[in-house]
Every structure is written in structure tokens, then in C-alpha cells.
N, C-alpha and C positions, 0 to 999 in steps of 0.2 A: 129770173123768176120762171118757174115751170108752170105751164098751163094746168089747172086742176082737172081739166076734162080730157085732154089728149096727151099730157105730159111733155109737150113740146118745150124745149129749154129756152126758147126765144119768144118773149112777149113784148108788146109795144104799149107804152104808157100814153093814154089818151088825155087824162086830166089828173092834176094833183091839187090837193087842198089841205090846208092846215086845220087840225081839229084839236079839241081839248086844250085850248089856250096855248097852242103851239107845241104841246108835248107829243103830238102824233101827226103823221101825214097820211091822208087817205088818197089812194091812187086808183083810178079807173084804168083797167088794162084790157087789151085785146090780143087774141092769139091769131097770128097770121096763118097758121096751119089749119085750124078748125073753124076760125071766124067767131068763136064765142067770146063774150066779154065777162069780166069778173072784177071784183074790187078787193084791194089789199089795204091793210092798215099797218103802217110802220110806226112803232113806238120808240121814242128816244129814251134810252135807259140811262138814268142818272144814278151813280153809285155813291154810297156813303161809307167813308172810312172811319170806323169806330176807334176809340182809344185803345182797345185791345188788339188792334191790327186787322180785325175782321172787316170785310166789306160786305154790304148788303144793298139791295135796291132801295132807292129813296121812296118814302111813303108819306104822302100828305096826311093820311089818317093818323100816323104816329105823331106828327106835329100837333094836330088838333087834339089828340088824346092828352099829350103832355101839357098843353096850354089849358085844356079843360080842367085838369087837376089843379093848376094854379088859380083858376077862376072859380073853383068850388065855393059856393055860398055868396058869390058876387053877382051883381045884376048884369050878367053877360049872357046873351042868348046864343043859340046854336048857329044862327045866321051870321052873327059877328065872328064866331069861331071859324066858320067855313071861309069867310072873307079873309080872315087873318091867315089861314092855311094857304089860300090861293096867293095872297100877297107875298108870303114867305117863299112859296115855290117859284113864283115868277121872278123874284129877286135872285134866287139861287140859279135858276136856268139862264138868267140874263148874263151871268158870269161867263157862260160858254164852256165851262169845264165839264168833263165827263165823270170826274170823281171829286167829291167835296168832303172835307172832314166834318165830323159831328160837332166840333168846336165852332166851325164857320156857320153851321146851321143854327146853333144856339145864339150866336151873335145876330143872325138874320131875324131871329124870333124876338129878341129883346126890344128892338125899336118899335115895331108894330104893336107889341104887347103893352109897352109903356104908353102908347097913344090910346089903347083900348081901356086899360084899367091899371092905375098906379099900384094898387094893393096886389093885384095878380102879378104885376111886373116884379115887385119886391119878393114875392113868394118864389117866382121862377128864378130870379137872379140869385136868391139866397142858396138855392140848390145848385144851379148851374155854375156859379162862381165859388161855391163852397164856403159861404159865410161861416165863421167859427165863433163870432162873438157879437155882442150888442154894438160894439164899435163899428163893425162892418156894416150893420144895418144903418147906424147913425150917419156914417159917411155917405152911403148911397142916398139916404133921405135928404141929406144936406145938398148933395149934388142935384137932386131933383128940384129942391126949393130954389136953388140958385139959377134955375133955368137950364141946367145942363140937359143935353139930349138924353132921353131914356136909351139905355143900351150902351152908353159910353161907360167905361169902367170908372169906378170911384177913384179918388186920388190915392196914390200909393201910400202904403203904411209908413 
């Protein structure tokens, strides 16, 4: 890390702290050359591999936006959506991988969404899993009634 004041290529880390729920590390540094101190923030970059093969940085806001659409007209407030987004991000980061598929993200959303609102869960699952008939909905509803965990796939056809 170069000192921003004198451009010395060697700096010393004085203190490190985790911030943003572990998604970033804040480091306090000192330059042995000029004696000045400065702070850096290192962000852990999580990449998402989409079905098309394209990769893009993970975005909690995209998770919340997708779930918000599924919750439209339901009694779900913004605070609950924010908590769900944080819960999903934490579970994904806990896997310890640098790149995750969009499919895995969808699976990570289904469980917390089922706990939040069953109707929103069915809406999201119908799009995510590509329900094509009423039978698909009926199987998923039956799995929910039997106490199956939301997020587990309905029985095979």
C-alpha cells in the first residue's frame, strides 16, 4: 500500500477492524517515511455467475428489489425486506466462495422468504422455478401444508 502523502511503497498496519457485517475491512495505517497516518477500506468482492455466463458483482439491492416485487400488495415493510437481504447476503458470504451462481442465490432467498410471507414465497418460487401449470403451484402448496421447509423443491413430477 502506497502512502497517499509521500508515495512511499511501504506502510505499516496499526489496526484492522471488520465493518459492514464482515463485507469489508477497515485498516488504520502509518507511513514510516513521513510519519503520517491514514485509513483504508478493503471490500471483499463477491461475484455472481449468471445463467448467460456473464459475471457481475453481488448486489444486496438486487435481492431486495426482486423480493419486493414478490411482496407487492402484501403486508411486508421495508425493514423486513432489508433484514431478508442482509440474511441472504450473510448466508452467501458464509459459504466462503468468491463466485456464486445466480441459482444458488435464488435458493438462498427461498428459505427466508418462506418464513416472511408464504404468498410472496409462492410468487417468487413460481418465477424462479418456472412453474408452468396449476399442478406446479398445487404441489408447492401441498409441500408447504405438509410442513415441508419453504425453499425445498416440490416433489418431482
